[in-house]
N, C-alpha and C positions, 0 to 999 in steps of 0.2 A: 463449690469449689471443683468439684465433678465435672458441673458442667459446664465451665468455663475450659476443664481441657479437653474435655470434649469435642466444642466448637471447635479451641484449637487443632487438635489432630486433626479433625473435617478438613479445616483449611489446607494444612499443609498434604493432604490425600489429593486435594484437588488440584492445587498446584503442581504439585509432583507429576499426577496424570495429564494436566493441559501440556507439561514440557514434555512428556514421552510422546504424547500423540502429533507436537509439532515435529519433532522428529520424525516421526513416521511418514510425515506428510510429505518431507522431503523436497521444500517449494524451492531450493536452491538458490539462495537469498544471501546477501552478502552484509547485509543487517544482522546484529546479533540481539537485536530484541525480539523478544517473544512474542509472535502474531497472535490474536485471539481466536482465529478460527484459518480452514483448510484455504487456500489461496484458489480461486478457480477462474478461469480467463474467461470473460463476456465473449463471446464470437459474433456475437453482431455486429460491434464497436473495434474490431479489429481487422484493419486491412490487411490480404494476405499476396497483392500482387509484391512482386520483385524483392521478396525477401531475400536476406542476402546470409544473414549464420542461421544455427539450427535454433536459436533463440533462449536465452536465458531469459530467467523470471526475475523481474526485481522487483524492490516494494517499495511506496513511498507511504508514511504514515500522517495523516492529519490529527493532531491531538490538540487539546486542549492547552491553556495557556499560550496560544498564540505559537505554537513550534510545528515546524516538520523536519521528520526524518527522514532520510537525509535533508541536510537544504541544497545539497547538490550532487549530480550523477552521473556515472559517464557510462554510458553503454555500448554496445555492439547495433549496427544495422540490422534487424529482425528481431532485436529482444525487446521482452513487451516489459512493460511498467503497470504495476498495479498501485492505484492509491485507494487506501483504506482509510477510515471515517475512525477514530475512536470516541466520537462525540456521543454522550449514549441517548440524549433528548436533543430533538433538534436533528438539523441537519448542516453542512457544509455547501457552497458550491464553488465545484471545482473550474477553471477558467485558462482555457488554454490562452494565452496571450496572442497568442501564431496563428490564430483559428484552426488548429490541427482538429477540432472537433467542438461540437455545439457546447456551452455549459452543461456541467453534471451535478445534480443535486446528490449529493452523499450523504447515504444513512449510516448509520453503525453499523459495523462489521458487514458492510456489503460494497465489496469491492467495484472499481470501474478500471478496467484494463484496456492497455493501447499500444499496438506494436509499430515501431518506429523503424521503417524502412528507408528514409531519407537521413543521409549522415547532413550534422547542423547543430545549432545550440538552441534550446528551446525554452519558454520560459513559462510556469505554470504559478498561478495565485488561487488564494481562497477570497470569492465575492464580500466584500465588507471586512476581511482583515488581512490590509497591504503585508503588514510582517511576514503572514504565514503563506512562503511562497518555493519554490523550487526549481534548478536552474538544471537541466538535462541536455548534456553533451553527448550524442551521437557520433562515432566514428566509423 
């Protein structure tokens, strides 16, 4: 019985600590779900010309059960979107239907970031999982 209580206590401590780490990270997202790691921007994939705003960062999560959160996102020109895979084994392949970037293989907890500089509506999907998609509107 004491072993079970100890395990339960350790789980609560871990959950509390991971929640505190997210607050300290200050990711600035509008998504209320807890992230699993600090968001870092991939500099090699982020175009920098014609940046219009100071650039907020937004997160799109590719999760199990064919879910993408959020499925729609409104951002400003100059904002960065980071895609995170919640798939612990294997990878997802992120596809820009508009050809903004080459297909990106998404490993667990390794983000891919892209800065949107041109207004428009863009659609992204996960290869071989058509119900996993997100529409991003840039104004």
